[in-house]
Biopython code that builds the backbone (N, CA, C, O; Angstrom):
import numpy as np
from Bio.PDB.StructureBuilder import StructureBuilder

atoms = [
    (1, "MET", "N", (-33.904, -7.498, 65.267)),
    (1, "MET", "CA", (-33.180, -6.849, 66.172)),
    (1, "MET", "C", (-33.250, -5.620, 65.831)),
    (1, "MET", "O", (-33.854, -5.341, 64.795)),
    (2, "VAL", "N", (-32.537, -4.402, 66.766)),
    (2, "VAL", "CA", (-33.156, -2.616, 66.403)),
    (2, "VAL", "C", (-31.669, -2.583, 66.736)),
    (2, "VAL", "O", (-31.017, -3.163, 67.605)),
    (3, "ARG", "N", (-31.224, -1.435, 65.451)),
    (3, "ARG", "CA", (-29.822, -0.968, 65.522)),
    (3, "ARG", "C", (-30.021, -0.220, 66.786)),
    (3, "ARG", "O", (-31.089, -0.088, 67.385)),
    (4, "LEU", "N", (-28.882, 0.246, 67.113)),
    (4, "LEU", "CA", (-28.682, 1.164, 68.632)),
    (4, "LEU", "C", (-27.541, 1.579, 68.682)),
    (4, "LEU", "O", (-26.719, 0.669, 68.572)),
    (5, "THR", "N", (-27.137, 2.526, 68.796)),
    (5, "THR", "CA", (-26.310, 3.541, 68.830)),
    (5, "THR", "C", (-26.045, 4.654, 70.292)),
    (5, "THR", "O", (-26.740, 5.635, 70.554)),
    (6, "ILE", "N", (-24.993, 4.213, 70.994)),
    (6, "ILE", "CA", (-24.611, 4.724, 72.164)),
    (6, "ILE", "C", (-23.708, 4.955, 72.682)),
    (6, "ILE", "O", (-22.816, 4.108, 72.740)),
    (7, "SER", "N", (-23.562, 6.237, 73.289)),
    (7, "SER", "CA", (-21.910, 6.900, 73.108)),
    (7, "SER", "C", (-21.608, 6.461, 74.840)),
    (7, "SER", "O", (-22.190, 6.516, 75.924)),
    (8, "LEU", "N", (-20.053, 5.920, 74.148)),
    (8, "LEU", "CA", (-19.576, 5.864, 76.049)),
    (8, "LEU", "C", (-17.784, 5.683, 75.816)),
    (8, "LEU", "O", (-17.014, 5.336, 74.920)),
    (9, "ALA", "N", (-17.725, 6.140, 77.175)),
    (9, "ALA", "CA", (-16.419, 6.557, 77.640)),
    (9, "ALA", "C", (-15.640, 5.326, 77.156)),
    (9, "ALA", "O", (-15.682, 4.133, 77.456)),
    (10, "ASP", "N", (-14.776, 6.195, 76.131)),
    (10, "ASP", "CA", (-13.772, 5.367, 75.344)),
    (10, "ASP", "C", (-13.254, 4.009, 76.624)),
    (10, "ASP", "O", (-13.187, 2.854, 76.202)),
    (11, "ARG", "N", (-12.935, 4.284, 78.076)),
    (11, "ARG", "CA", (-12.472, 3.273, 78.934)),
    (11, "ARG", "C", (-13.546, 2.113, 79.029)),
    (11, "ARG", "O", (-13.317, 0.922, 78.821)),
    (12, "THR", "N", (-14.668, 2.636, 79.357)),
    (12, "THR", "CA", (-15.681, 1.571, 79.132)),
    (12, "THR", "C", (-15.435, 1.070, 77.806)),
    (12, "THR", "O", (-14.680, 0.102, 77.891)),
    (13, "HIS", "N", (-15.900, 1.438, 76.076)),
    (13, "HIS", "CA", (-15.665, 0.816, 75.073)),
    (13, "HIS", "C", (-14.440, -0.093, 74.855)),
    (13, "HIS", "O", (-14.478, -0.967, 73.990)),
    (14, "ARG", "N", (-13.369, 0.099, 75.616)),
    (14, "ARG", "CA", (-12.343, -1.306, 75.292)),
    (14, "ARG", "C", (-12.858, -2.364, 76.213)),
    (14, "ARG", "O", (-12.862, -3.587, 76.074)),
    (15, "ALA", "N", (-13.379, -1.454, 77.387)),
    (15, "ALA", "CA", (-13.537, -3.032, 78.547)),
    (15, "ALA", "C", (-14.718, -3.980, 77.884)),
    (15, "ALA", "O", (-14.647, -5.204, 77.778)),
    (16, "LEU", "N", (-15.407, -3.459, 77.621)),
    (16, "LEU", "CA", (-16.354, -4.256, 77.215)),
    (16, "LEU", "C", (-15.602, -4.835, 75.419)),
    (16, "LEU", "O", (-15.618, -6.023, 75.097)),
    (17, "LYS", "N", (-15.129, -3.935, 74.667)),
    (17, "LYS", "CA", (-14.351, -4.786, 73.408)),
    (17, "LYS", "C", (-13.533, -5.993, 74.221)),
    (17, "LYS", "O", (-13.532, -7.077, 73.637)),
    (18, "GLU", "N", (-12.998, -5.946, 75.204)),
    (18, "GLU", "CA", (-12.412, -6.700, 75.722)),
    (18, "GLU", "C", (-12.544, -8.135, 76.087)),
    (18, "GLU", "O", (-11.964, -9.188, 75.823)),
    (19, "ALA", "N", (-13.868, -7.606, 77.033)),
    (19, "ALA", "CA", (-14.862, -8.602, 77.577)),
    (19, "ALA", "C", (-15.436, -9.772, 76.665)),
    (19, "ALA", "O", (-15.637, -10.965, 76.895)),
    (20, "ALA", "N", (-15.648, -8.869, 75.392)),
    (20, "ALA", "CA", (-16.222, -9.902, 73.894)),
    (20, "ALA", "C", (-15.153, -10.747, 73.832)),
    (20, "ALA", "O", (-15.349, -11.963, 73.822)),
    (21, "VAL", "N", (-13.879, -10.217, 73.781)),
    (21, "VAL", "CA", (-13.060, -10.910, 73.416)),
    (21, "VAL", "C", (-12.983, -12.033, 73.785)),
    (21, "VAL", "O", (-13.142, -13.114, 73.219)),
    (22, "ARG", "N", (-12.674, -11.679, 74.994)),
    (22, "ARG", "CA", (-12.144, -12.804, 75.992)),
    (22, "ARG", "C", (-13.652, -14.234, 76.863)),
    (22, "ARG", "O", (-13.794, -15.332, 77.401)),
    (23, "GLU", "N", (-14.040, -13.547, 76.588)),
    (23, "GLU", "CA", (-15.250, -14.416, 76.627)),
    (23, "GLU", "C", (-16.126, -15.057, 74.825)),
    (23, "GLU", "O", (-17.249, -15.549, 74.715)),
    (24, "ASN", "N", (-15.417, -14.873, 74.041)),
    (24, "ASN", "CA", (-15.786, -15.149, 72.849)),
    (24, "ASN", "C", (-17.541, -14.992, 72.477)),
    (24, "ASN", "O", (-18.290, -15.856, 72.022)),
    (25, "ARG", "N", (-17.786, -13.847, 72.782)),
    (25, "ARG", "CA", (-18.859, -12.754, 72.655)),
    (25, "ARG", "C", (-19.450, -11.923, 72.068)),
    (25, "ARG", "O", (-18.563, -11.073, 72.009)),
    (26, "SER", "N", (-20.510, -11.379, 71.440)),
    (26, "SER", "CA", (-20.912, -10.349, 70.510)),
    (26, "SER", "C", (-21.202, -9.312, 72.050)),
    (26, "SER", "O", (-21.780, -9.670, 73.076)),
    (27, "MET", "N", (-20.601, -8.024, 71.756)),
    (27, "MET", "CA", (-20.755, -6.633, 72.879)),
    (27, "MET", "C", (-21.904, -6.688, 73.263)),
    (27, "MET", "O", (-22.193, -6.553, 74.452)),
    (28, "ALA", "N", (-23.070, -6.966, 72.014)),
    (28, "ALA", "CA", (-24.593, -6.471, 72.078)),
    (28, "ALA", "C", (-25.032, -7.621, 73.165)),
    (28, "ALA", "O", (-25.622, -6.989, 74.042)),
    (29, "SER", "N", (-25.025, -8.781, 73.463)),
    (29, "SER", "CA", (-24.663, -10.012, 73.754)),
    (29, "SER", "C", (-24.574, -9.547, 75.847)),
    (29, "SER", "O", (-25.244, -9.680, 76.871)),
    (30, "ILE", "N", (-23.469, -9.071, 75.443)),
    (30, "ILE", "CA", (-23.250, -8.478, 77.076)),
    (30, "ILE", "C", (-23.879, -7.432, 77.749)),
    (30, "ILE", "O", (-24.110, -7.270, 78.947)),
    (31, "ILE", "N", (-24.037, -6.980, 77.098)),
    (31, "ILE", "CA", (-24.450, -5.448, 77.317)),
    (31, "ILE", "C", (-26.625, -6.105, 77.449)),
    (31, "ILE", "O", (-27.534, -5.539, 78.057)),
    (32, "GLU", "N", (-26.673, -7.249, 76.708)),
    (32, "GLU", "CA", (-27.826, -7.946, 76.985)),
    (32, "GLU", "C", (-28.127, -8.125, 78.716)),
    (32, "GLU", "O", (-28.899, -7.655, 79.552)),
    (33, "GLU", "N", (-27.091, -9.031, 78.663)),
    (33, "GLU", "CA", (-27.518, -9.968, 79.707)),
    (33, "GLU", "C", (-26.712, -8.984, 80.830)),
    (33, "GLU", "O", (-26.683, -9.364, 82.000)),
    (34, "SER", "N", (-26.174, -7.935, 80.515)),
    (34, "SER", "CA", (-26.306, -6.646, 81.694)),
    (34, "SER", "C", (-27.500, -6.579, 81.779)),
    (34, "SER", "O", (-27.880, -7.123, 82.816)),
    (35, "LEU", "N", (-28.312, -6.164, 81.180)),
    (35, "LEU", "CA", (-29.887, -5.049, 81.531)),
    (35, "LEU", "C", (-30.803, -6.235, 82.124)),
    (35, "LEU", "O", (-31.531, -5.966, 83.079)),
    (36, "THR", "N", (-30.793, -7.270, 81.701)),
    (36, "THR", "CA", (-31.288, -8.633, 82.373)),
    (36, "THR", "C", (-30.956, -8.941, 84.041)),
    (36, "THR", "O", (-31.837, -9.234, 84.849)),
    (37, "LEU", "N", (-29.836, -8.839, 84.295)),
    (37, "LEU", "CA", (-29.219, -8.944, 85.336)),
    (37, "LEU", "C", (-29.696, -7.654, 85.909)),
    (37, "LEU", "O", (-29.943, -7.809, 87.105)),
    (38, "ARG", "N", (-29.894, -6.562, 85.542)),
    (38, "ARG", "CA", (-30.089, -5.235, 86.291)),
    (38, "ARG", "C", (-31.532, -5.711, 86.594)),
    (38, "ARG", "O", (-31.869, -5.477, 87.755)),
    (39, "GLY", "N", (-32.284, -6.205, 85.974)),
    (39, "GLY", "CA", (-33.860, -6.722, 85.547)),
    (39, "GLY", "C", (-34.417, -5.261, 84.806)),
    (39, "GLY", "O", (-35.520, -4.889, 85.205)),
    (40, "ILE", "N", (-33.951, -4.670, 84.084)),
    (40, "ILE", "CA", (-34.067, -4.156, 82.797)),
    (40, "ILE", "C", (-34.909, -4.785, 81.969)),
    (40, "ILE", "O", (-34.368, -5.531, 81.153)),
    (41, "GLN", "N", (-36.256, -4.687, 81.937)),
    (41, "GLN", "CA", (-36.635, -5.558, 81.510)),
    (41, "GLN", "C", (-38.356, -4.784, 80.578)),
    (41, "GLN", "O", (-39.164, -4.177, 81.280)),
    (42, "PRO", "N", (-38.670, -5.000, 78.734)),
    (42, "PRO", "CA", (-40.090, -4.136, 78.301)),
    (42, "PRO", "C", (-41.344, -4.400, 79.493)),
    (42, "PRO", "O", (-41.785, -5.327, 80.173)),
    (43, "LEU", "N", (-41.553, -3.175, 79.293)),
    (43, "LEU", "CA", (-42.955, -3.208, 80.474)),
    (43, "LEU", "C", (-43.842, -4.464, 80.732)),
    (43, "LEU", "O", (-44.164, -5.183, 81.677)),
    (44, "ASP", "N", (-44.094, -4.334, 79.226)),
    (44, "ASP", "CA", (-44.998, -5.597, 78.752)),
    (44, "ASP", "C", (-44.989, -7.194, 79.604)),
    (44, "ASP", "O", (-45.938, -7.979, 79.613)),
    (45, "SER", "N", (-43.470, -7.424, 80.379)),
    (45, "SER", "CA", (-43.129, -8.472, 80.449)),
    (45, "SER", "C", (-43.334, -8.936, 82.212)),
    (45, "SER", "O", (-43.079, -10.035, 82.705)),
    (46, "HIS", "N", (-43.812, -7.842, 82.833)),
    (46, "HIS", "CA", (-44.802, -7.327, 83.716)),
    (46, "HIS", "C", (-45.971, -7.144, 83.807)),
    (46, "HIS", "O", (-46.522, -6.045, 83.846)),
    (47, "PRO", "N", (-46.721, -8.703, 83.872)),
    (47, "PRO", "CA", (-47.956, -8.420, 84.228)),
    (47, "PRO", "C", (-49.355, -7.037, 84.706)),
    (47, "PRO", "O", (-50.419, -6.733, 84.166)),
    (48, "ARG", "N", (-48.748, -6.605, 85.744)),
    (48, "ARG", "CA", (-49.511, -5.605, 86.504)),
    (48, "ARG", "C", (-48.017, -4.439, 86.521)),
    (48, "ARG", "O", (-47.577, -3.751, 87.442)),
    (49, "GLY", "N", (-47.753, -4.533, 85.727)),
    (49, "GLY", "CA", (-46.157, -3.285, 85.154)),
    (49, "GLY", "C", (-47.598, -1.709, 85.221)),
    (49, "GLY", "O", (-48.754, -1.592, 84.814)),
    (50, "CYS", "N", (-46.711, -0.900, 85.896)),
    (50, "CYS", "CA", (-47.435, 0.307, 85.399)),
    (50, "CYS", "C", (-46.027, 1.383, 85.013)),
    (50, "CYS", "O", (-45.118, 1.521, 85.832)),
    (51, "LEU", "N", (-46.021, 2.030, 83.778)),
    (51, "LEU", "CA", (-45.053, 3.327, 84.340)),
    (51, "LEU", "C", (-45.922, 4.472, 83.961)),
    (51, "LEU", "O", (-46.795, 4.730, 83.133)),
    (52, "VAL", "N", (-45.324, 5.009, 84.888)),
    (52, "VAL", "CA", (-45.039, 6.675, 85.629)),
    (52, "VAL", "C", (-44.436, 7.624, 85.267)),
    (52, "VAL", "O", (-43.447, 7.980, 85.907)),
    (53, "THR", "N", (-44.936, 8.453, 83.907)),
    (53, "THR", "CA", (-44.262, 9.280, 83.287)),
    (53, "THR", "C", (-44.887, 10.620, 82.894)),
    (53, "THR", "O", (-46.066, 10.940, 83.036)),
    (54, "GLY", "N", (-44.209, 11.115, 82.540)),
    (54, "GLY", "CA", (-44.269, 12.782, 82.645)),
    (54, "GLY", "C", (-44.194, 12.801, 80.692)),
    (54, "GLY", "O", (-44.126, 13.938, 80.225)),
    (55, "ASP", "N", (-44.203, 11.920, 79.910)),
    (55, "ASP", "CA", (-44.025, 11.571, 78.457)),
    (55, "ASP", "C", (-45.041, 11.821, 77.996)),
    (55, "ASP", "O", (-45.767, 10.855, 78.229)),
    (56, "ARG", "N", (-45.851, 12.948, 77.170)),
    (56, "ARG", "CA", (-47.259, 13.296, 76.812)),
    (56, "ARG", "C", (-47.293, 12.211, 75.682)),
    (56, "ARG", "O", (-48.209, 11.414, 75.885)),
    (57, "LEU", "N", (-46.865, 12.055, 75.017)),
    (57, "LEU", "CA", (-46.551, 11.065, 73.713)),
    (57, "LEU", "C", (-47.282, 9.731, 74.634)),
    (57, "LEU", "O", (-48.501, 9.579, 74.560)),
    (58, "LEU", "N", (-46.587, 8.965, 75.339)),
    (58, "LEU", "CA", (-46.408, 7.654, 76.515)),
    (58, "LEU", "C", (-48.231, 8.103, 76.463)),
    (58, "LEU", "O", (-49.223, 7.865, 75.773)),
    (59, "LEU", "N", (-47.884, 8.802, 77.547)),
    (59, "LEU", "CA", (-49.612, 8.689, 77.954)),
    (59, "LEU", "C", (-50.319, 8.869, 77.055)),
    (59, "LEU", "O", (-51.329, 8.203, 77.285)),
    (60, "GLU", "N", (-50.445, 9.513, 75.891)),
    (60, "GLU", "CA", (-51.701, 9.621, 74.746)),
    (60, "GLU", "C", (-51.648, 8.152, 73.836)),
    (60, "GLU", "O", (-52.509, 7.840, 73.013)),
    (61, "ASN", "N", (-50.493, 7.366, 74.164)),
    (61, "ASN", "CA", (-50.495, 6.113, 73.269)),
    (61, "ASN", "C", (-49.621, 5.518, 73.904)),
    (61, "ASN", "O", (-48.479, 5.251, 73.531)),
    (62, "PRO", "N", (-50.017, 5.337, 74.680)),
    (62, "PRO", "CA", (-49.131, 3.663, 75.558)),
    (62, "PRO", "C", (-48.995, 2.674, 74.845)),
    (62, "PRO", "O", (-49.986, 2.413, 74.163)),
    (63, "PRO", "N", (-47.948, 1.866, 74.715)),
    (63, "PRO", "CA", (-47.349, 0.585, 74.572)),
    (63, "PRO", "C", (-48.305, -0.597, 74.650)),
    (63, "PRO", "O", (-48.411, -1.088, 75.774)),
    (64, "GLY", "N", (-49.196, -1.282, 73.436)),
    (64, "GLY", "CA", (-49.238, -2.431, 74.053)),
    (64, "GLY", "C", (-50.555, -2.840, 74.605)),
    (64, "GLY", "O", (-51.542, -2.689, 73.885)),
    (65, "ASN", "N", (-50.731, -3.483, 76.142)),
    (65, "ASN", "CA", (-51.061, -4.012, 77.135)),
    (65, "ASN", "C", (-50.805, -3.061, 78.405)),
    (65, "ASN", "O", (-51.219, -3.080, 79.564)),
    (66, "VAL", "N", (-50.034, -2.309, 77.760)),
    (66, "VAL", "CA", (-49.360, -1.236, 79.269)),
    (66, "VAL", "C", (-50.337, -0.605, 79.659)),
    (66, "VAL", "O", (-51.240, -0.306, 78.877)),
    (67, "SER", "N", (-50.371, -0.114, 81.563)),
    (67, "SER", "CA", (-50.465, 1.101, 81.922)),
    (67, "SER", "C", (-49.932, 2.120, 81.948)),
    (67, "SER", "O", (-48.730, 1.939, 82.142)),
    (68, "VAL", "N", (-50.219, 3.289, 81.841)),
    (68, "VAL", "CA", (-49.230, 4.400, 81.658)),
    (68, "VAL", "C", (-50.028, 5.722, 82.490)),
    (68, "VAL", "O", (-51.216, 6.029, 82.400)),
    (69, "ILE", "N", (-49.160, 6.255, 83.161)),
    (69, "ILE", "CA", (-49.882, 6.994, 83.917)),
    (69, "ILE", "C", (-49.463, 8.023, 84.143)),
    (69, "ILE", "O", (-48.325, 7.734, 83.773)),
    (70, "SER", "N", (-49.355, 9.253, 84.509)),
    (70, "SER", "CA", (-49.026, 10.299, 84.714)),
    (70, "SER", "C", (-48.467, 10.664, 86.532)),
    (70, "SER", "O", (-48.839, 9.938, 87.455)),
    (71, "PRO", "N", (-47.801, 11.551, 86.691)),
    (71, "PRO", "CA", (-46.670, 11.161, 88.006)),
    (71, "PRO", "C", (-47.720, 11.874, 88.959)),
    (71, "PRO", "O", (-47.501, 11.500, 90.111)),
    (72, "ARG", "N", (-49.183, 13.106, 88.874)),
    (72, "ARG", "CA", (-50.027, 13.501, 89.365)),
    (72, "ARG", "C", (-51.717, 11.980, 89.653)),
    (72, "ARG", "O", (-52.056, 11.462, 90.717)),
    (73, "SER", "N", (-52.155, 11.818, 88.636)),
    (73, "SER", "CA", (-52.461, 10.351, 88.992)),
    (73, "SER", "C", (-52.059, 8.965, 89.472)),
    (73, "SER", "O", (-52.814, 8.069, 89.852)),
    (74, "PHE", "N", (-50.506, 8.950, 89.373)),
    (74, "PHE", "CA", (-49.656, 8.440, 90.480)),
    (74, "PHE", "C", (-50.255, 8.707, 92.346)),
    (74, "PHE", "O", (-50.893, 7.974, 93.102)),
    (75, "ALA", "N", (-49.636, 10.177, 92.525)),
    (75, "ALA", "CA", (-49.896, 10.979, 93.186)),
    (75, "ALA", "C", (-51.291, 10.400, 94.181)),
    (75, "ALA", "O", (-51.299, 9.794, 95.253)),
    (76, "ASP", "N", (-52.602, 10.968, 93.149)),
    (76, "ASP", "CA", (-53.712, 11.035, 93.606)),
    (76, "ASP", "C", (-54.586, 9.408, 94.288)),
    (76, "ASP", "O", (-55.462, 9.082, 95.088)),
    (77, "THR", "N", (-53.573, 8.773, 93.273)),
    (77, "THR", "CA", (-54.190, 7.195, 93.267)),
    (77, "THR", "C", (-53.559, 6.063, 94.767)),
    (77, "THR", "O", (-54.145, 5.261, 95.495)),
    (78, "PHE", "N", (-52.022, 6.573, 94.682)),
    (78, "PHE", "CA", (-51.564, 5.409, 95.285)),
    (78, "PHE", "C", (-51.050, 5.926, 97.340)),
    (78, "PHE", "O", (-51.117, 5.375, 98.438)),
    (79, "LEU", "N", (-50.461, 7.595, 96.641)),
    (79, "LEU", "CA", (-49.994, 8.103, 98.098)),
    (79, "LEU", "C", (-50.843, 8.495, 98.796)),
    (79, "LEU", "O", (-51.842, 8.662, 98.096)),
    (80, "PRO", "N", (-51.131, 8.877, 100.324)),
    (80, "PRO", "CA", (-51.897, 8.742, 101.614)),
    (80, "PRO", "C", (-51.993, 10.446, 101.094)),
    (80, "PRO", "O", (-51.010, 11.092, 100.730)),
    (81, "PRO", "N", (-53.410, 10.978, 101.160)),
    (81, "PRO", "CA", (-53.679, 12.944, 101.811)),
    (81, "PRO", "C", (-52.412, 13.127, 102.272)),
    (81, "PRO", "O", (-51.514, 12.285, 102.247)),
    (82, "LYS", "N", (-52.352, 14.235, 102.693)),
    (82, "LYS", "CA", (-51.775, 14.901, 103.564)),
    (82, "LYS", "C", (-52.098, 15.731, 104.300)),
    (82, "LYS", "O", (-51.278, 16.222, 105.075)),
]
sb = StructureBuilder()
sb.init_structure("model")
sb.init_model(0)
sb.init_chain("A")
sb.init_seg("    ")
for serial, (resi, resn, name, xyz) in enumerate(atoms, 1):
    if name == "N":
        sb.init_residue(resn, " ", resi, " ")
    sb.init_atom(name, np.array(xyz, "f"), 0.0, 1.0, " ", f" {name:<3s}", serial, name[0])
structure = sb.get_structure()
């Protein structure tokens, strides 16, 4: 498991802590469930997934067996010419 530090508004943090106590769960499990319900998953969990990014590091070193393309490549490949 990886440690992550995030900043939350005091009100959001308090609500998360209260939910964790009320549901007898960890805050991490509530956050993980929320991400799953929003459809946020690692790219490699989508067999035909492709990340479109301008991040040079990701473009030059794509993680695992993942397709990573630039916005320009996406536009040239998938959008109709004007």
